[in-house]
C-alpha positions as CSV (number, residue, x, y, z in Angstrom):
1,M,161.9,257.4,-164.8
2,N,165.4,258.6,-165.1
3,E,167.0,256.4,-167.8
4,T,169.8,258.7,-169.1
5,T,172.0,258.9,-166.0
6,T,172.9,257.0,-162.9
7,T,171.9,259.9,-160.8
8,H,168.7,259.2,-158.9
9,N,166.2,262.0,-158.7
10,I,164.7,262.2,-155.3
11,A,161.9,264.6,-154.4
12,F,160.7,265.4,-150.9
13,F,156.9,266.2,-151.1
14,S,155.7,268.8,-148.6
15,G,152.6,270.7,-147.8
16,D,154.8,273.8,-147.5
17,I,158.5,273.4,-146.9
18,T,158.9,277.1,-145.8
19,R,157.1,276.3,-142.5
20,S,159.0,276.2,-139.2
21,G,157.8,272.8,-137.9
22,G,159.7,269.7,-136.8
23,T,158.7,267.9,-140.0
24,E,160.2,270.5,-142.1
25,N,163.3,270.8,-140.0
26,V,164.2,267.1,-140.2
27,S,163.3,266.9,-144.0
28,V,165.7,269.8,-144.7
29,M,168.4,268.1,-142.6
30,I,168.1,264.9,-144.5
31,A,167.9,266.5,-147.9
32,N,170.9,268.7,-147.2
33,E,173.0,265.6,-146.5
34,L,171.7,263.6,-149.4
35,V,172.5,266.3,-152.0
36,K,176.2,266.0,-151.0
37,D,176.2,262.6,-152.6
38,P,176.7,262.8,-156.4
39,D,174.5,259.8,-156.9
40,Y,171.4,261.9,-155.9
41,R,169.7,264.9,-157.3
42,I,167.5,266.3,-154.6
43,S,164.5,268.6,-154.8
44,F,161.5,269.8,-152.8
45,I,157.9,269.9,-154.1
46,S,155.4,271.8,-152.0
47,L,151.7,272.2,-152.5
48,F,152.5,275.9,-152.0
49,E,155.0,278.1,-150.2
50,A,153.4,280.6,-148.0
51,A,156.6,282.4,-146.9
52,D,159.1,284.3,-149.0
53,K,161.9,282.0,-147.8
54,P,162.2,278.7,-146.0
55,F,162.5,278.9,-142.2
56,F,165.3,276.3,-142.3
57,D,168.3,276.8,-144.7
58,I,168.1,274.6,-147.7
59,D,171.2,273.8,-149.6
60,E,171.5,275.9,-152.8
61,R,171.9,272.8,-154.9
62,I,168.4,271.7,-154.0
63,D,165.7,272.8,-156.4
64,R,162.2,273.8,-155.2
65,Y,158.9,273.5,-157.0
66,T,155.3,274.3,-156.1
67,V,152.1,272.6,-157.2
68,Y,150.3,275.9,-156.8
69,P,151.7,279.5,-157.0
70,T,149.7,280.6,-153.9
71,V,148.2,279.2,-150.7
72,T,145.7,276.5,-151.9
73,H,143.9,273.7,-150.2
74,G,144.8,270.7,-152.4
75,I,141.9,268.6,-151.3
76,Q,139.4,271.1,-152.6
77,H,141.0,270.7,-156.0
78,Y,141.9,267.1,-155.7
79,F,142.0,266.0,-159.4
80,D,143.8,269.2,-160.5
81,T,146.3,268.7,-157.6
82,C,147.1,265.2,-158.8
83,K,147.4,266.4,-162.4
84,R,149.8,269.3,-161.4
85,L,151.9,267.0,-159.3
86,R,152.1,264.5,-162.1
87,G,153.3,267.3,-164.4
88,I,156.2,268.2,-162.0
89,V,157.1,264.5,-161.5
90,T,157.2,263.9,-165.3
91,E,159.0,267.0,-166.3
92,Q,161.7,266.6,-163.6
93,H,162.0,262.9,-164.1
94,I,161.5,262.1,-160.5
95,D,162.4,258.6,-159.5
96,I,161.3,258.6,-155.9
97,L,158.7,260.8,-154.0
98,I,159.2,261.0,-150.3
99,D,155.9,262.2,-148.8
100,I,157.0,264.0,-145.6
101,D,153.4,263.9,-144.3
102,G,151.5,260.7,-144.9
103,V,148.4,262.6,-145.7
104,L,150.1,263.7,-149.0
105,D,150.0,260.1,-150.2
106,M,146.5,260.8,-151.5
107,Y,148.1,262.9,-154.3
108,S,151.3,260.9,-154.9
109,L,150.0,257.2,-154.8
110,P,147.8,257.7,-157.9
111,L,150.8,258.7,-159.9
112,R,152.7,255.4,-159.4
113,K,151.1,253.5,-162.3
114,R,151.1,256.3,-164.9
115,T,154.7,257.7,-164.1
116,G,156.5,254.7,-162.5
117,V,157.5,256.9,-159.6
118,K,158.3,255.1,-156.3
119,V,156.5,256.5,-153.2
120,I,157.8,256.5,-149.7
121,S,155.2,257.4,-147.0
122,W,157.0,259.1,-144.1
123,E,155.0,258.9,-140.8
124,H,155.8,261.9,-138.5
125,F,153.1,261.2,-135.9
126,N,152.1,257.7,-135.1
127,Y,149.6,255.2,-136.5
128,L,146.9,255.9,-133.8
129,Q,146.8,259.6,-134.2
130,N,145.0,261.5,-137.0
131,P,145.6,265.2,-136.4
132,D,144.4,268.0,-138.6
133,V,142.4,266.0,-141.1
134,P,139.9,263.1,-140.8
135,Y,141.2,261.2,-143.8
136,R,144.7,260.6,-142.6
137,K,143.4,257.2,-141.3
138,L,142.4,256.4,-144.9
139,T,145.7,257.4,-146.4
140,R,147.6,255.2,-144.0
141,R,145.7,252.2,-145.1
142,W,146.2,253.2,-148.7
143,A,149.9,253.6,-148.2
144,A,150.0,250.1,-146.6
145,R,148.6,248.6,-149.8
146,K,150.2,250.8,-152.5
147,A,153.3,252.6,-151.2
148,D,156.8,251.2,-152.0
149,A,157.9,251.7,-148.4
150,I,156.6,253.3,-145.2
151,V,159.1,255.0,-142.9
152,T,158.2,255.4,-139.2
153,L,160.3,257.4,-136.6
154,T,160.2,254.6,-133.9
155,E,160.2,250.8,-133.6
156,A,157.0,251.2,-131.5
157,D,155.2,252.9,-134.4
158,K,156.6,250.3,-136.9
159,H,154.9,247.7,-134.8
160,L,151.7,249.6,-134.7
161,Y,151.6,249.5,-138.5
162,E,152.4,245.9,-138.8
163,E,149.8,245.0,-136.2
164,N,147.0,247.2,-137.5
165,V,147.3,247.0,-141.4
166,D,149.7,244.3,-142.2
167,P,151.4,246.3,-144.9
168,D,152.3,244.9,-148.4
169,C,155.4,247.1,-148.4
170,P,158.4,247.2,-146.1
171,V,158.1,249.3,-143.0
172,I,161.4,250.8,-141.8
173,A,162.0,252.7,-138.5
174,I,164.4,255.5,-139.1
175,A,164.8,258.0,-136.2
176,N,165.1,261.7,-136.5
177,P,168.7,262.9,-136.3
178,M,170.2,265.1,-133.6
179,R,172.2,267.9,-135.0
180,N,175.3,268.8,-132.9
181,P,175.4,272.6,-132.3
182,D,178.5,274.5,-133.1
183,P,180.2,275.7,-131.0
184,E,179.5,273.1,-128.3
185,P,176.9,274.3,-125.9
186,V,178.0,275.1,-122.3
187,Y,175.1,274.6,-119.9
188,D,174.2,277.7,-117.9
189,Q,173.5,276.4,-114.3
190,T,172.5,279.9,-113.3
191,S,169.8,280.3,-115.9
192,T,166.2,281.0,-114.6
193,T,164.5,280.4,-117.9
194,I,162.3,277.5,-118.9
195,I,161.6,277.0,-122.6
196,S,159.1,275.0,-124.6
197,S,158.5,275.2,-128.3
198,G,156.2,274.1,-131.1
199,R,153.2,275.2,-133.0
200,L,150.4,276.5,-131.0
201,T,148.0,273.7,-131.7
202,Y,145.9,271.2,-129.8
203,Q,148.7,268.5,-130.4
204,K,151.3,270.4,-128.5
205,G,149.2,270.7,-125.3
206,F,150.2,274.3,-124.4
207,D,146.8,274.6,-122.7
208,L,147.9,271.8,-120.4
209,L,151.3,273.6,-120.0
210,V,149.6,276.8,-118.7
211,Q,147.9,274.8,-116.0
212,A,151.2,273.3,-115.0
213,A,152.9,276.7,-115.1
214,A,150.3,278.0,-112.7
215,D,151.6,275.7,-110.0
216,V,155.3,276.6,-110.8
217,L,155.8,280.3,-111.6
218,P,153.9,282.0,-108.7
219,K,156.2,280.0,-106.4
220,H,159.4,281.3,-108.3
221,P,158.8,284.9,-109.2
222,D,162.4,285.3,-110.6
223,W,161.8,282.6,-113.2
224,T,160.4,283.0,-116.7
225,W,158.9,280.4,-119.0
226,L,159.0,281.1,-122.7
227,I,156.9,279.4,-125.4
228,L,158.5,279.6,-128.8
229,G,156.2,279.1,-131.8
230,E,153.1,280.4,-133.5
231,G,149.7,278.9,-134.3
232,E,146.0,279.1,-134.4
233,D,145.7,278.6,-130.6
234,R,147.4,281.8,-129.6
235,P,144.2,283.8,-128.7
236,K,142.9,281.0,-126.5
237,L,146.3,280.7,-124.8
238,E,146.6,284.4,-124.2
239,E,143.3,284.4,-122.5
240,Q,144.3,281.4,-120.4
241,I,147.6,282.9,-119.4
242,K,145.9,286.2,-118.4
243,A,143.2,284.4,-116.4
244,A,145.9,282.6,-114.5
245,G,147.7,285.9,-113.8
246,L,150.9,284.6,-115.5
247,Q,151.4,287.2,-118.2
248,D,154.5,288.6,-116.7
249,Q,156.2,285.2,-116.4
250,L,154.8,282.9,-119.1
251,I,155.5,284.6,-122.4
252,L,154.4,283.6,-125.9
253,K,157.4,284.7,-128.0
254,G,156.0,283.6,-131.3
255,R,158.1,282.3,-134.2
256,V,161.7,283.1,-133.5
257,E,164.7,283.0,-135.9
258,N,167.4,282.5,-133.4
259,M,166.5,279.2,-131.6
260,D,170.1,278.6,-130.9
261,E,170.2,281.6,-128.6
262,Y,167.2,280.4,-126.6
263,Y,168.5,276.9,-126.2
264,R,171.9,278.2,-124.9
265,K,170.3,280.5,-122.4
266,A,167.8,278.0,-121.0
267,A,167.8,276.1,-117.7
268,M,165.4,273.2,-119.0
269,F,163.0,272.2,-121.7
270,V,159.4,271.1,-121.1
271,L,157.2,269.1,-123.5
272,S,153.5,269.0,-122.9
273,S,152.4,267.3,-126.2
274,R,149.2,265.1,-126.3
275,F,150.9,263.1,-129.0
276,E,154.2,263.0,-131.1
277,G,156.1,260.9,-133.5
278,L,159.8,261.6,-132.5
279,P,159.9,265.3,-131.4
280,M,162.7,267.3,-133.0
281,V,162.5,269.8,-130.1
282,L,163.5,267.1,-127.6
283,L,166.5,266.1,-129.8
284,E,167.5,269.7,-130.0
285,A,167.0,270.2,-126.2
286,K,169.2,267.1,-125.7
287,A,171.8,268.4,-128.1
288,Y,172.0,271.6,-126.1
289,H,172.5,269.6,-122.9
290,L,169.1,270.7,-121.4
291,P,167.3,268.7,-118.7
292,I,163.9,267.7,-120.0
293,V,160.5,267.2,-118.4
294,S,158.0,265.6,-120.7
295,F,154.7,263.9,-120.8
296,D,155.3,260.2,-121.6
297,C,152.9,260.3,-124.7
298,L,152.5,257.1,-126.7
299,T,155.6,257.4,-129.1
300,G,158.7,259.7,-129.0
301,P,159.6,261.1,-125.6
302,A,160.7,257.7,-124.1
303,E,163.1,257.3,-127.0
304,I,164.9,260.5,-126.0
305,V,164.4,261.0,-122.3
306,N,166.0,258.4,-119.9
307,D,163.8,259.0,-116.8
308,S,165.7,260.4,-113.9
309,M,169.0,260.6,-115.8
310,N,168.7,263.4,-118.4
311,G,165.2,264.5,-117.3
312,Y,161.8,263.2,-116.2
313,L,159.0,261.4,-118.0
314,V,155.7,261.9,-116.3
315,P,152.5,260.0,-117.0
316,D,150.7,261.2,-120.1
317,G,148.4,264.1,-119.4
318,D,149.3,264.2,-115.7
319,I,149.5,268.0,-115.2
320,P,150.3,267.9,-111.4
321,A,153.0,265.4,-112.0
322,L,154.5,267.7,-114.7
323,A,154.4,270.7,-112.5
324,E,156.0,268.7,-109.6
325,R,159.0,267.6,-111.7
326,V,159.5,271.2,-113.1
327,N,159.3,272.6,-109.5
328,E,161.9,269.9,-108.4
329,L,164.4,271.0,-111.1
330,V,163.8,274.7,-110.5
331,D,164.6,274.2,-106.8
332,N,167.7,272.1,-107.3
333,A,170.5,273.7,-109.4
334,G,172.8,270.6,-108.7
335,L,170.2,268.2,-110.1
336,R,169.9,270.3,-113.3
337,R,173.6,270.2,-113.7
338,D,173.8,266.5,-113.2
339,M,171.0,265.9,-115.7
340,S,172.7,268.2,-118.2
341,E,175.9,266.1,-118.0
342,N,173.8,263.0,-118.7
343,T,172.4,264.3,-121.9
344,V,175.5,263.0,-123.8
345,L,174.5,259.4,-123.0
346,Y,172.6,257.2,-125.5
347,T,173.0,259.6,-128.5
348,G,174.3,257.1,-131.1
349,K,170.9,256.1,-132.5
350,F,170.4,259.7,-133.4
351,D,173.7,260.2,-135.1
352,L,173.1,262.1,-138.4
353,A,175.6,260.1,-140.5
354,N,174.1,256.7,-139.4
355,I,170.5,257.9,-140.1
356,V,171.5,259.3,-143.6
357,D,173.1,256.0,-144.3
358,M,169.7,254.2,-143.4
359,W,168.0,256.5,-145.9
360,K,170.5,255.8,-148.6
361,Q,170.1,252.1,-148.1
362,L,166.4,252.4,-148.6
363,L,166.6,254.7,-151.6
364,T,169.2,252.4,-153.2
365,S,166.9,249.4,-152.7
366,L,164.0,251.2,-154.4
367,C,166.1,252.3,-157.3
368,R,167.4,248.8,-157.9
369,E,163.8,247.6,-158.1
370,S,163.0,250.1,-160.7
371,A,166.2,249.6,-162.8
């Protein structure tokens, strides 16, 4: 533990902080704000960094460390991964580890007893979803018993934790923040571009989106729908788009650097996810005053979209309903304008300063416990 200074050493523990996902986005946002406070020394620890530089700009005052020098699956070298992580935590005198993906708890929780480090498990999905790895369900239960705190993105997910595992540690709901673009966006009522974004994975439901687009784009040949992001489902999606005859209107743009430009030129944003925590892409769409059409999956969209005010929530997985609402907005420029104007409502709970203060309160309480 850091005993020689009042500065608290906080490390965000990531699989790979250079990635372009929503989890990395919000983690960098929070870290960049915390490092402005002289009470904190902030760093990122990644299992590895696959890219030469992070997708999101990290404050130069924030140090970055890697458990492995090259891409490595930590679970295949479990004990070595724990040993290497312990070495970084010890050498850098880390006081608090914030696991930005709960599955990373499997490496950080064993360090608590030997290093004294405090561990915060930060849930970016929801308690009932176990994407990517089957042992996520186990790490959640482990965190409920051994973590020093669990942070969820919504009150609904906080209740899911409390009802299912009765945690021994505090569970705090802290929403993702909404960044205000500069300069202030001006909604383009004449735009004929729909955008969606996210990793091309099962979770994001782009296969469902293609089905909805097949009921939208042929009716509106002057409209284009862009999917921004990259991932392992690209080959399947390309085949699906070609089979639907949509290749000239539904475009997989891949990973793009200039998201701001796409948001500013879009008419609306569509989310087709099967499950979410609190999707950063919807907060970004709201910040750019875009009407939103989204599946009402278990947690997330309903916190951001006020149905029929700044967009539409449609029943989870209901593809015809998704297409119907998109068609309605495409056909009605006045409705798009009205919904755009309503995006400024109910933004207080996503205010960056308020959310950073909530993080500081949590960090301060844990540092006091270890003093």
